[in-house]
Each structure stands twice: as structure tokens, then as C-alpha cells.
N, C-alpha and C positions, 0 to 999 in steps of 0.2 A: 504494499500500499504506499502511495506517495505521501511524504511528509509535508510537501508544499514548501520545503526549505531549499534555498539555493537558486542558482540561475538556470533558466531553461536551456537545455542543450540542443545543439544543432543536430539534424538527422542526416542520414545518407553520407555522401562523400565528405561533407563539411565536418562531420564528427570524427575527425582523424585522431590518431593516437597523440599527436602533438597538441591538438586542441584540448584533449582530456588532461594531458600532463600540465599544460599551462593553466587550465582551470584549477587544478589541484594546487599549483604553486600560488596562484592569486588568492585562493581561499586561505591557504596556510599563512600567507603574508599578512592578510587582514586579521586573522585570528591571533597569530603570534604577537603582533604589534598592538592588538586591541585587548583581547582577553588575557593574553600572556601565554608563554610557551608551555609552562607546566600545567596550566588549567585547560589547555586545548587538547581534545582527544582526536584521534584519527577519524572516529565516527563523525565528529562535528565538522571536520575538514571536508570529508566526503559529502556530507549533507549540504554544506555551503557551496561546494563545487557542482552539486547536482549529479553526483555519481554514487554508485554502490561502493561500499567499503572495500570489497574485493578488487574493484577496479583501481582504487587508490594504491593498494598493495602491489598491483602489477607495475606501477610506475615507481613507487617508493616503498620498499619493503618495511621500513621503519620511520617513525616520526623524525628521528635524528637525520635520516637521509634527506628529508625535506628541509630541515634547518641548514644542512650543509649546502644544498642547492641554492637556497635563498642567500646565504652568506657569500657564496661564490659571486653572486650578482653585485655584491658591494665592493669586491676587490679586483676581480679579473679584468674588467674594462680599464680600470686605472693602471693595473699592472701592464696591460698591453700598451697603454700610452707611455708609461715609464720606460719600458723596453725600447720603444721607438725613439724617445727623446734622448736616451743615453747614447744612441748611435748618431745623433745629429751634431754637426759642427756649428754650434751656436754658444754664446756666453752662458755660463752656468746659471746666473740669476734669471735670465730669460726662460731657460728650460725649467727652472724651479718654479717660476711664477705659472708657467703653462701647466705643469703637473698639479700644482696646488689648486689652481682654478678648476681644472678638469675633475679632480678628485672631489672637491667640495660640491661641484655640480652633480656628480654621481650620487653622493651621500644625501644631498638635499633634494634631488629630483625623484620622480616616480610617485606612485599613488600611496605608498606605505613607507614608513620611517624604518627601513631595514637596518640602518646603522645602530639603532637602539638595541638590536639583538647582540651587539658586542658586550653588553653588560650582563648577559646571562651567565650563571655559573656553569652551565653546560658547555660553554665555549672551550673548556679545557678537556672535553671528552676525547677519547682516542679516535673516534670516528670523524672528528673535525680536524685531524692532523693536516690534511691538504689545505684547508683554509688558513690555518695558522702559518703554514710554510709560505703560502702565497702572500699573506699579509706581511710576513717577515721580509720577503723579497722586495715588496713594495717599499717598506721602510728602508731597506738597504739602498734603494734607488734614490730616495730622498737624501740619505746620508752622502751618497756620491756627488749629488748636486750641491749640497750645502757647503762642503769644503771648510768645515770648522769643527770645533769641539763636539764630541758625541752628544753632550747634553742639549745642544741646539737641535739635533734630530728629534730628540724626545719632545722638546717644546713644540717644534713644528708639527710633528705627527699628531700630537695631542690637540693642537689648535685645529687641524684639519678635521680630525674625527669628532671634535666637539660639535660639529655641524648637526649631529644626531640629537644632541641635547638642546641646541638652539631650536631645532625643528619640533622637538617634543614640547617645549615651552611656548613656542610661537609658530603654530602650524601654518600661519599665513605669511611666513617670512619670504621676502623677495629673494629668491635664491640667486638670481643673476647678480644683484647688488652684493649679496653676502659673499658670493664667490670672488668677486673682484676685490672687495675690501679684505677678505680673508687672505687672498693671495698677496695683496699688498702688505698685510701684516707679516706674512711669512718672510718676505724680503727684508722688511725692517728689522725683524728679529735676528736675521742672519747677517745684517750689516750692509744691505744694499738698499738703494732708493728706487722705488717704482716710478713710472711716468708714462705718459701717453705713447712715446716711441717704443718703450719696452712692451707695453700692453699690446700694441699692434704687431710687434715682431712675435710675441708669444702666441697670439691668436693665429698668426700665419703658420707657425709651427704645428699647432694643433690641427689646423685645416689640412696641412700637407702630410701629417703623420698617419 
């Protein structure tokens, strides 16, 4: 019997496996960031996605697998940007601004505040080792561009990831303005001064990377 919960699903060819997987991820993102990870059951996720629980397990055998997939969305795009920027022949401050701006945009964009999941105690679970490794590589990229004491990397990384807290407290935050000001703050922390020419050059790097 239908519970009436969740989104109506497409039928026929439109109801692809990818559609179902994305529906599950969207539902989990909404519930994890709203009701909380520990309080959310796979049954609730399946109902919100408009699927049977068995269908959810086809895509994600455990709730932790869903958490891992959502966390990957918060770091892999920025890691791709970082890898590209590390290969570019451009001043380090310009590349650092570009990475910070892009990273803040990623954490501040999207319909759900997935960056807030970093605060979960489950983040240290063995099943999330890949996420932790990718996040560590991203931090190393910041370190390579900062060219200063290791403590500066911690300050910069903390500033960028604080976007999730800002978004939690101010859901209507102007993320474009926040990303620009945040990236400017990163440069000032590391001893460089941002400006219109640097902004333009950094945005070109992002467009070309």
C-alpha cells in the first residue's frame, strides 16, 4: 500500500537506475541535514525518494554508503580544481584565490548544506576513509599554494570550511559575495593583497581549468 510519502517517480525509460540513485541521494541529503544522520532511517530515505527499501539497498547497501557518496560531492569537485590549478603556470596567490573561491562556492551552493555533515562523529568511521584521504589531498593543495607556515593552512582551510556554519546560521547568504570576500580573506591571511586584476585572472584560470 502506498504511503503517499515522497516524490512521484517517472515511469518507463525515464525511470532509469541513475534516476533512482539520484532520488535516493537527494532524499538522504535532505534528511541528513534536516532531521540528522543518526535519526534518519533507510526506510525514511526510501519513502522520501518514492522507492521501496529494497531498491535503496540495490544502490546503497548501507546508510554509511549514502553518507560517503554525499560527502564525496563536497570535496571531489574542489579536488579536481586543485589538481588543475597546481599544474598551471600562474602566481600562487592567484591560484589560491581561485581555489578558495571555487571551494566556498561548492560548499555554499546546492539545495542542502552538505558541508555541515563534516561535524558528524561518524566522519571517522572506517568506511569514510576515501573521503578523509581526498579531503587531506585537498588540504595539501592549499598548503602548496600558501607557501608559508603550516598553521596558515589550518587557518585557511578552517575559514573555507566555515562556509557550512555560515550557511546553517544564515540560509539566505549571498554565496557569490561570500565566496569573493572569503577568498579575499584567504589572501590577506597569507600575506597577499587581492584586487580587481587578481580576481579577473583567477576567474579566467577557473574558466580554463
